[in-house]
C-alpha positions in Angstrom: 154.9 56.4 67.0 151.5 56.5 65.4 152.4 53.5 63.1 153.1 51.3 66.2 150.1 52.4 67.8 147.6 51.6 64.8 149.4 48.4 64.2 148.5 47.1 67.5 145.1 48.4 67.5 144.4 46.7 64.3 146.2 43.4 65.7 143.9 43.8 68.7 141.0 44.1 66.6 141.6 41.1 64.2 142.4 38.9 67.1 139.2 39.8 68.8 137.5 39.2 65.5 139.0 35.4 65.2 138.2 34.9 68.6 134.8 36.3 68.9 132.7 34.8 65.9 129.8 37.5 66.8 132.1 40.5 66.8 133.6 39.1 63.5 130.2 39.4 62.1 129.2 42.8 63.4 132.3 44.2 62.1 132.2 43.0 58.5 128.5 44.1 58.4 129.5 47.5 59.7 132.1 47.6 57.0 129.7 46.4 54.3 127.3 49.0 55.4 130.1 51.8 55.3 131.2 50.2 51.8 127.5 50.1 50.4 126.8 54.1 51.6 130.1 54.9 49.8 129.3 53.6 46.9 125.9 55.3 46.7 127.7 58.5 47.6 129.8 58.4 44.9 126.9 57.6 42.5 125.0 60.7 43.9 128.0 62.7 43.5 128.6 61.4 39.7 124.8 62.2 38.9 125.1 65.6 40.5 128.0 66.4 38.3 128.8 70.2 38.0 125.7 71.3 38.9 126.0 74.5 40.8 123.1 75.9 42.5 124.2 79.7 42.5 125.1 79.7 38.9 122.1 77.8 37.7 119.7 80.2 39.6 121.0 83.3 38.0 121.0 81.4 34.5 117.2 80.7 34.4 113.8 81.6 35.9 112.7 80.2 39.4 110.6 77.9 38.1 113.2 76.1 35.9 115.4 76.1 38.9 112.8 74.4 41.1 112.4 72.0 38.2 115.7 71.0 37.9 116.2 70.6 41.5 113.2 68.3 41.8 114.7 66.1 39.2 117.4 64.8 41.7 116.6 62.4 44.2 117.2 62.7 48.2 120.7 61.5 48.2 121.7 63.9 45.0 120.3 66.9 46.9 121.9 66.1 50.1 125.4 66.1 48.0 124.6 69.5 46.5 123.8 70.9 50.0 127.1 69.4 51.6 129.3 70.2 48.5 128.1 73.8 48.2 128.0 74.3 52.1 124.3 75.2 52.2 123.8 74.1 55.9 126.5 75.3 57.9 124.3 75.4 61.0 123.3 71.7 60.4 119.9 72.9 60.6 118.7 69.8 58.3 120.6 67.5 60.6 120.9 65.0 57.6 117.5 64.6 57.3 114.6 65.8 55.1 112.2 65.3 52.5 113.0 65.8 48.7 111.0 68.9 49.2 112.4 70.3 52.1 115.8 70.1 50.7 114.9 71.2 47.4 113.2 74.5 49.1 116.6 74.7 51.4 118.9 75.0 48.3 116.4 77.2 46.4 116.0 79.6 49.3 120.0 79.5 49.8 120.4 80.4 46.1 117.9 83.2 46.1 119.3 84.6 49.4 123.0 84.5 47.6 121.8 86.1 44.5 119.9 88.8 46.5 123.6 89.4 48.3 125.6 89.5 44.9 123.0 91.9 43.4 123.5 94.0 46.5 127.2 93.8 46.2 127.8 94.8 42.9 125.5 98.1 43.0 127.2 101.2 42.2 
């Protein structure tokens, strides 16, 4: 059922792109932009690698952690926020400067470390 529906929908879009050059160009531009954004995101993910803010925060001093965060660019910091679910309320709304993102990650790591310390007090 879904196969037929999707096939019909893509046929309509393809026919419209053939018959309407302006629509075809808009569709190509949208797909090219999506491809470019995807490539940039994949590159940022590779640059972040296995960086885990909660582990890195515990392993060094606050200044070292902050310096390490500031080495990342904005896209890489957004990847860290997304990968580790550091903005569940979507307060950043996908925006923010490099410093704001770094401070958000730093604050989340600090809160997590404090919470973990309280959890394991005996």
